[in-house]
Backbone as JSON Lines, residues from 0, in Angstrom:
{"i":0,"aa":"M","n":[18.22,-0.93,-11.09],"ca":[18.13,-0.83,-12.99],"c":[17.71,-2.32,-13.01]}
{"i":1,"aa":"K","n":[17.04,-2.51,-14.46],"ca":[16.45,-3.75,-14.58],"c":[17.63,-4.69,-15.4]}
{"i":2,"aa":"R","n":[17.65,-6.07,-15.4],"ca":[18.76,-6.39,-15.98],"c":[18.01,-7.28,-17.56]}
{"i":3,"aa":"Q","n":[18.44,-7.08,-18.45],"ca":[17.74,-7.38,-19.62],"c":[18.19,-8.9,-19.8]}
{"i":4,"aa":"I","n":[17.3,-10.0,-20.51],"ca":[18.01,-11.04,-20.71],"c":[17.18,-11.81,-21.99]}
{"i":5,"aa":"F","n":[18.1,-12.46,-22.76],"ca":[17.14,-12.72,-24.11],"c":[17.1,-14.2,-24.16]}
{"i":6,"aa":"V","n":[15.67,-14.54,-23.99],"ca":[15.29,-16.22,-23.79],"c":[15.09,-16.28,-25.44]}
{"i":7,"aa":"N","n":[15.39,-17.04,-26.06],"ca":[14.85,-17.78,-27.2],"c":[14.43,-16.25,-28.42]}
{"i":8,"aa":"G","n":[15.31,-15.65,-28.29],"ca":[15.31,-14.13,-28.75],"c":[14.33,-13.52,-28.6]}
{"i":9,"aa":"K","n":[13.61,-13.24,-27.47],"ca":[12.7,-12.43,-26.99],"c":[13.4,-12.22,-25.53]}
{"i":10,"aa":"P","n":[13.41,-10.43,-25.33],"ca":[13.63,-9.91,-24.22],"c":[12.98,-10.17,-23.11]}
{"i":11,"aa":"H","n":[13.69,-10.36,-21.76],"ca":[12.7,-10.42,-20.41],"c":[13.86,-9.7,-19.74]}
{"i":12,"aa":"Y","n":[13.15,-9.38,-18.55],"ca":[13.83,-8.44,-17.74],"c":[13.51,-9.02,-16.39]}
{"i":13,"aa":"A","n":[14.83,-8.48,-15.61],"ca":[15.06,-8.96,-14.31],"c":[14.95,-7.85,-13.33]}
{"i":14,"aa":"T","n":[14.43,-7.92,-12.48],"ca":[14.92,-6.61,-11.42],"c":[15.98,-6.48,-10.66]}
{"i":15,"aa":"A","n":[16.7,-5.54,-10.13],"ca":[17.86,-5.71,-9.27],"c":[17.74,-6.64,-7.9]}
{"i":16,"aa":"Q","n":[16.62,-6.42,-7.37],"ca":[16.13,-7.55,-6.25],"c":[16.3,-8.76,-6.51]}
{"i":17,"aa":"L","n":[15.56,-9.31,-7.87],"ca":[15.68,-10.61,-8.49],"c":[17.22,-11.08,-8.48]}
{"i":18,"aa":"V","n":[17.86,-10.2,-9.24],"ca":[19.35,-10.64,-9.41],"c":[20.04,-10.88,-8.01]}
{"i":19,"aa":"G","n":[20.0,-10.05,-7.4],"ca":[20.6,-10.25,-5.81],"c":[20.19,-11.4,-5.44]}
{"i":20,"aa":"K","n":[18.75,-11.58,-5.44],"ca":[18.64,-12.97,-4.71],"c":[19.3,-14.02,-5.45]}
{"i":21,"aa":"V","n":[19.12,-14.3,-6.99],"ca":[19.74,-15.34,-7.39],"c":[20.95,-15.28,-7.43]}
{"i":22,"aa":"Q","n":[21.76,-14.06,-7.0],"ca":[23.21,-14.22,-6.97],"c":[23.41,-14.85,-5.49]}
{"i":23,"aa":"S","n":[22.53,-14.69,-4.93],"ca":[23.19,-15.34,-3.26],"c":[22.72,-16.73,-3.55]}
{"i":24,"aa":"M","n":[21.94,-17.01,-4.35],"ca":[21.78,-18.61,-4.19],"c":[23.0,-19.27,-5.26]}
{"i":25,"aa":"V","n":[23.08,-19.08,-6.15],"ca":[24.33,-19.27,-6.84],"c":[25.67,-19.26,-5.78]}
{"i":26,"aa":"E","n":[25.69,-18.42,-5.01],"ca":[26.81,-18.39,-4.11],"c":[26.54,-19.8,-3.27]}
{"i":27,"aa":"H","n":[25.33,-20.18,-3.04],"ca":[25.32,-21.03,-2.09],"c":[25.13,-22.68,-2.76]}
{"i":28,"aa":"N","n":[25.37,-22.44,-3.95],"ca":[25.4,-23.58,-4.98],"c":[24.1,-24.26,-4.74]}
{"i":29,"aa":"Y","n":[23.07,-23.67,-4.57],"ca":[21.79,-23.95,-5.2],"c":[21.49,-24.29,-6.8]}
{"i":30,"aa":"T","n":[21.07,-25.36,-7.27],"ca":[20.86,-25.96,-8.63],"c":[19.88,-24.69,-9.39]}
{"i":31,"aa":"T","n":[20.18,-24.82,-10.65],"ca":[19.59,-24.16,-11.32],"c":[18.0,-24.5,-11.16]}
{"i":32,"aa":"M","n":[17.39,-25.89,-11.36],"ca":[16.01,-26.2,-10.97],"c":[15.58,-25.65,-9.72]}
{"i":33,"aa":"Q","n":[16.31,-25.71,-8.58],"ca":[15.85,-25.1,-7.0],"c":[16.13,-23.52,-7.39]}
{"i":34,"aa":"I","n":[16.46,-23.02,-8.04],"ca":[16.3,-21.55,-8.07],"c":[15.24,-21.26,-8.89]}
{"i":35,"aa":"A","n":[15.13,-21.73,-10.1],"ca":[13.59,-21.58,-10.81],"c":[12.62,-21.86,-9.74]}
{"i":36,"aa":"A","n":[12.29,-22.96,-9.35],"ca":[11.42,-23.16,-8.32],"c":[11.51,-21.99,-7.56]}
{"i":37,"aa":"Q","n":[12.28,-21.4,-6.7],"ca":[12.12,-20.54,-5.83],"c":[11.95,-19.01,-6.07]}
{"i":38,"aa":"I","n":[12.26,-18.81,-7.28],"ca":[11.75,-17.49,-7.83],"c":[10.73,-17.54,-8.94]}
{"i":39,"aa":"S","n":[10.11,-18.84,-9.02],"ca":[8.73,-18.68,-9.85],"c":[9.55,-18.41,-11.28]}
{"i":40,"aa":"R","n":[10.14,-18.83,-11.83],"ca":[10.44,-18.43,-13.57],"c":[10.59,-19.61,-14.13]}
{"i":41,"aa":"T","n":[11.26,-19.61,-15.44],"ca":[11.42,-21.0,-16.3],"c":[12.73,-21.37,-16.14]}
{"i":42,"aa":"R","n":[12.99,-22.3,-16.44],"ca":[14.34,-23.29,-16.26],"c":[15.36,-22.25,-17.1]}
{"i":43,"aa":"G","n":[14.67,-21.72,-18.45],"ca":[15.12,-21.29,-19.25],"c":[15.95,-19.8,-18.88]}
{"i":44,"aa":"F","n":[14.75,-18.99,-18.61],"ca":[14.98,-17.66,-18.04],"c":[16.24,-17.89,-16.79]}
{"i":45,"aa":"T","n":[15.91,-18.73,-16.17],"ca":[16.93,-18.7,-15.06],"c":[18.18,-19.21,-15.26]}
{"i":46,"aa":"Q","n":[18.38,-20.32,-16.49],"ca":[19.9,-20.29,-16.88],"c":[20.4,-19.09,-17.26]}
{"i":47,"aa":"K","n":[19.58,-18.23,-18.2],"ca":[20.31,-17.4,-18.69],"c":[20.77,-16.22,-17.67]}
{"i":48,"aa":"L","n":[19.92,-15.95,-16.84],"ca":[20.1,-15.05,-15.46],"c":[21.52,-15.62,-14.79]}
{"i":49,"aa":"V","n":[21.38,-17.09,-14.34],"ca":[22.72,-17.6,-13.91],"c":[24.14,-17.3,-14.9]}
{"i":50,"aa":"M","n":[23.54,-17.48,-15.53],"ca":[25.1,-17.51,-16.69],"c":[25.23,-15.95,-16.56]}
{"i":51,"aa":"S","n":[24.77,-14.55,-17.02],"ca":[24.98,-13.56,-16.86],"c":[25.46,-13.32,-15.54]}
{"i":52,"aa":"I","n":[24.67,-13.57,-14.18],"ca":[25.57,-13.33,-13.01],"c":[27.06,-13.75,-13.16]}
{"i":53,"aa":"K","n":[27.2,-15.14,-13.46],"ca":[28.61,-15.46,-13.32],"c":[29.35,-15.19,-14.43]}
{"i":54,"aa":"D","n":[28.82,-14.89,-15.58],"ca":[30.04,-14.05,-16.17],"c":[30.16,-12.32,-15.61]}
{"i":55,"aa":"E","n":[29.4,-11.9,-14.96],"ca":[29.87,-10.32,-14.69],"c":[30.61,-10.57,-13.55]}
{"i":56,"aa":"A","n":[30.62,-11.69,-12.83],"ca":[31.34,-12.04,-11.63],"c":[33.14,-12.51,-12.28]}
{"i":57,"aa":"Q","n":[33.16,-13.0,-13.28],"ca":[34.29,-13.57,-14.01],"c":[35.14,-12.02,-14.56]}
{"i":58,"aa":"M","n":[34.45,-11.35,-14.98],"ca":[34.52,-10.09,-15.7],"c":[35.35,-9.29,-14.47]}
{"i":59,"aa":"G","n":[34.6,-9.48,-13.26],"ca":[35.03,-8.49,-12.16],"c":[36.25,-9.23,-11.52]}
{"i":60,"aa":"R","n":[36.57,-10.47,-11.82],"ca":[37.93,-10.67,-11.42],"c":[38.93,-10.48,-12.03]}
{"i":61,"aa":"V","n":[38.29,-10.37,-13.32],"ca":[39.84,-10.2,-14.4],"c":[40.18,-8.72,-14.34]}
{"i":62,"aa":"A","n":[39.39,-7.89,-13.96],"ca":[39.72,-6.46,-14.1],"c":[40.48,-5.93,-12.89]}
């Protein structure tokens, strides 16, 4: 399933494979710029994706 992310008011999509890859990088303490370079996406898109992954993880801990 694709994850929808809004960057500057425009919808962008990230595949489940990309989300998993970024999630792994976040867990290994990569910086946003390192992740953006690895996945060949803009910094803005990567920041929003990382934020959505962290928010989802936080909700999982609360529940």
